[in-house]
Each structure stands twice: as C-alpha cells, then as structure tokens.
C-alpha positions in Angstrom: 13.5 1.7 16.9 12.0 4.7 15.2 8.5 4.4 13.6 6.5 6.4 11.1 2.9 5.7 10.1 1.1 6.2 6.8 -2.7 6.1 6.8 -4.9 6.1 3.7 -8.7 5.8 3.9 -9.8 4.2 0.6 -10.7 0.8 -0.7 -7.5 -0.2 -2.4 -7.7 -2.4 -5.4 -7.0 -6.1 -4.8 -5.3 -8.6 -7.1 -8.7 -9.5 -8.6 -9.3 -5.9 -9.5 -5.8 -5.6 -11.0 -6.3 -8.7 -13.1 -9.8 -7.6 -14.2 -8.4 -4.2 -15.3 -5.7 -5.9 -17.3 -8.2 -8.2 -19.0 -10.7 -5.4 -19.6 -8.3 -3.0 -21.4 -4.9 -3.1 -22.9 -3.8 -0.3 -20.5 -6.2 -0.9 -17.7 -3.8 -2.2 -15.1 -1.2 0.5 -16.1 -3.7 3.3 -15.5 -4.8 1.7 -12.2 -1.2 1.5 -11.1 -0.6 5.1 -12.0 -3.7 6.3 -10.2 -3.0 4.4 -7.0 0.7 5.1 -6.9 -0.1 8.8 -7.1 -2.6 8.4 -4.2 0.1 6.8 -2.0 2.7 9.3 -3.2 0.6 12.3 -2.1 -0.2 10.7 1.2 3.5 9.8 1.8 4.6 13.4 1.0 2.1 14.7 3.6 2.6 12.1 6.3 6.2 10.7 6.1 9.8 11.9 6.2 12.6 10.4 4.1 14.1 7.1 5.4 17.6 6.0 4.4 17.8 2.9 6.7 16.5 -0.6 6.1 12.8 -0.8 7.0 10.2 -3.3 8.3 6.6 -2.7 7.2 3.5 -3.7 9.1 0.4 -3.3 7.0 -3.1 -3.3 8.5 -5.6 -3.5 5.7 -9.1 -2.3 6.9 -12.0 -3.8 5.0 -15.6 -3.0 5.2 -16.6 -6.7 5.1 -15.0 -10.1 4.9 -15.4 -10.7 1.2 -11.8 -10.3 0.0 -9.0 -12.7 1.1 -5.7 -11.4 2.6 -3.7 -12.4 -0.5 -6.2 -10.4 -2.7 -6.2 -7.3 -0.5 -2.4 -7.2 0.2 -1.5 -7.0 -3.5 -1.9 -3.2 -3.1 1.4 -3.1 -1.3 2.9 -2.6 -4.8 1.2 0.8 -5.0 2.1 1.7 -1.4 5.8 1.0 -2.0 5.9 2.7 -5.4 4.2 5.7 -3.9 6.7 6.0 -1.1 9.6 5.8 -3.6 8.0 8.5 -5.9 7.6 10.7 -2.8 11.2 10.3 -1.9 10.5 8.5 1.4 12.3 5.3 0.3 15.2 5.2 -2.1 13.9 1.9 -3.6 12.0 -1.3 -2.5 14.9 -3.8 -2.9 15.4 -6.5 -0.4 18.4 -4.6 0.9 16.1 -1.8 2.1 12.7 -3.4 2.6 13.6 -6.2 5.0 10.1 -7.5 5.9 6.5 -6.9 5.2 3.7 -8.2 7.4 0.0 -8.1 6.5 -3.1 -8.2 8.7 -6.7 -7.6 7.7 -9.2 -6.1 10.1 -12.9 -5.7 9.4 -14.3 -2.2 10.4 -17.5 -1.9 12.2 -18.6 1.1 10.2 -17.9 -0.5 6.7 -15.0 1.8 6.0 -11.9 0.8 4.1 -8.2 1.8 4.3 -4.7 0.8 5.1 -2.3 1.7 8.0 1.4 1.1 7.3 3.8 1.2 10.2 7.4 1.7 9.1 10.0 0.7 11.6 13.7 1.4 10.9 
C-alpha cells in the first residue's frame, strides 16, 4: 500500500481555541480556519502528490505538554483535510474517499508541537 507523509511543525489550534475564537469575534473562527487551511495547503503542495484513491489517515499530534486532551487536539483535522483539498492532493473529504482517520497524541521531550499525517492508499 503506497504511503505519503505530511509534516507540519506548529501548535495547531484545538477545539477550545476554535470555540474561543468564535465567541470572541463574529468572524474569529472563520479567520482561524482560513489561516490554518492555508498553512496546511502550502505544506501539502510542497510535500504531497495528488491522490485519486480512497485513503486512510494516521495522525500523530505532537504536543509540548499533556495539557490538551486528544479530542481537543484532533479537531485540527478539519484544517488538515481542507488544506489537502485546496492543494489538489485530495478531491474531497467525503466518506467515499477518506475511509478512516486515526489519532494519536505524543508528548515531545523538547516541548515542540506539530502533526505528522501518514496517508495510505
């Protein structure tokens, strides 16, 4: 099974950040989505080739500490998928094409943050 890997080194917003932005400003969560979708779009254009087959995603979220729960951290998958679509890597993120998504959180020793997404097809 072929595999491609996307790596982004940044502290991705979690669900609590997204909710906070929406409560803070009328367009807060929309601007956050736009910003983070662009980050993942740029990374996808540099690191990935277009995929026309159904995919299985394995996300490893790297956290600098253990403060955020998995369900909070993994909310950023929305930005990852939308960035891949904007970059032309995926046609869409329907269940027909994205067959499964698994999430794991690892704590880094050097307090760094990021995500590694392995795409199997």
